[in-house]
N, C-alpha and C positions, 0 to 999 in steps of 0.2 A: 586502540583507544575507548572508555566511556566516552558516551554521546551524553545518552540519561537513563532514568530510571528509579526504579525502585528499591532496588536492593533482591525481592524475586524474580521481577523483572527489568531486565535491561538492555539495554540498545548499545552494542557498540562498534564500532566502523569495519565497514568491510575492507577486510584482506587479500590477497592474492591467493596463498593457501582454503583461503575461502573458497573457491571455485568447486573441488569435489565433494561437499554440501552443498551446492546447487543443484550439481549435474546429480547426484544422490536424491535430492528434492524434488528435482522439476523431470522424471526419470521415474517416480511412483506414479500410475495410474487413481489411483486415488486423493491423492494431490491437486495433480495433473486435471481433474474432472471439475474443480473449483478453481482453479489460476494455469490460465494458458491452452488447454484444453487435453482431454487426451492423446489426442490426432498430433499432439507439440510436446514426444519427449523429447529431451534437453541430452545433448552430448556436449562435450569443454568444449567443442567448437562454437557451439551457439551460445553456450555458456558465457567462455571470455567475450564472444559477440557482444551481446546484450547490458551483460555486467560490467567490463570492463570497458567498455567502448571511448568511442570519442567526446560523449557527453559526460565525463565524473564532474568537473566542475559544473555543471549546469543541477543533476540530480545528485540527493545525501542518498549513499548506500548504508544498509547498515545490515548487523544478524543480530537475527532476537534470541536473548540467552531467557533461561528460566532457571533459579537456584542457577546461576553460571554453567549452565548444561544447551551449547549452542540446539537452536529447535524451531530458526524460521528469518523467515530474509522482509527486510520495507523501505521504500525509500518515498524520499518528501522534495519537492523540486516546487521553486517558486514559479505560477504559473506565466507563460509570455502571453504576450499582447495575440497571436493568434490562439489558443488558447479562451482568453479570457473573453471573447471575441463570440468564438465556439460555446461557451456557455451561457454567454449574454452577460459578460461583467465587464464590458466599455467602458460601463458611463462612472465604476466602480473605482473610489481614489488610494485605497487601502492594498496592501497586498494580500496575493490572494496563492496558497500553497494546494498543491496536492499528495496523496498521500497513497499505495499502494503497500500492502505485505499480506503474508500468508502464514504459517506456523505449516512448516517440512514436513516434522514427522507425526505424523495421527494419533499417537500413543497421547499427547498434550490435548487432543482436541479434546469441546466439550467438558472442560471444565474452569474455565475462565480468565483463562492466557491471555485469549484472541482480547476482551475486556480490556481487560487489564493495559496492555502494550496501546487501544485506542485512548484509552486515557492518559497514560503516561506521555503519549505522543502527542495529543491534541494540546494538552498541558506546555508541552518543551517548545508546539510551536506558536502558542501564541507570549507563553513568557519570554522566551529564548528570539526569536522569531520577528516576533512581534504580526503576528499574521492577527490581517483583517479578514480575514473568513478562507476556513481550511474546506475543500471537496474530495470528494470520489467519486464514482460513476460505476456502482457494482450491479452486477447484470440484474434483470428483475428475478429472472427465476431462483436466485442463490437468498431466499428470505434467511437464514440463518446467519450471513453477516449482513442485510440490511437490518434483524432484529441487536445486532452489537453493536453496531456504527449507532442506530437510532438511542439506544439505551443511553447510548454517550454523549447525546447533544445532538446529533446531527438529524435533518428533517428531509423531507423526499422535496425538491425544488421544482423539478423537470424530467418525464419520463423522454429518453434518449432514443428516437427509433432505430433500428436497423445498426447503433454503434458499433458494437465491437464482432470481431469473427470468431466466434469459440466453436469446435470441434465443429469445423465445416460450414455451417452457416453466420447471416449475420443476426445480432441477438440484439435485444433491448435491452438500455440501461436507466438507472435512477441517479441521474446528477445529484448528488444529495452535500447539503452545507452545512456546516457548525459555523455558529455566528464568530466567532475569535474574538479578537479586539473591537469588533464592531467600528461603524464609522460615525 
């Protein structure tokens, strides 16, 4: 089922038959360098546990399509009270959404597709989900991703020290925020 998009970059619902796509993407070292880490190649059991687990109602998962070809993955979710506290949003009254994504086919990197995806997702979260803010926490070293996000209206809010394990070490991340609908 199509969730949103512009006809060139679209997002459809993740389906059970997409598990093999995720295994292929998340066993590619060039993809894993940026998402999950090269020390965490995914097999079918890991994909089924992480992408088809018990939280399927809390996290909206989708497949990114470019000109009708499956090329990546995206997820978004409403932050719960614990996450709001961690990120310093306990006092914010509006809804806050987090999002994570990757383009799993490297031949589609550096073509502006990720930027289109972020733009379409932000628009969807604001217009359809009424997001008051949208946040992500990319690792500080990932300048390519940070450039895409900042180009699409995200701003760096807080450095999160030793926030995420990646390739055997805890790495710093940036909490970045898009103003969304505001408050």
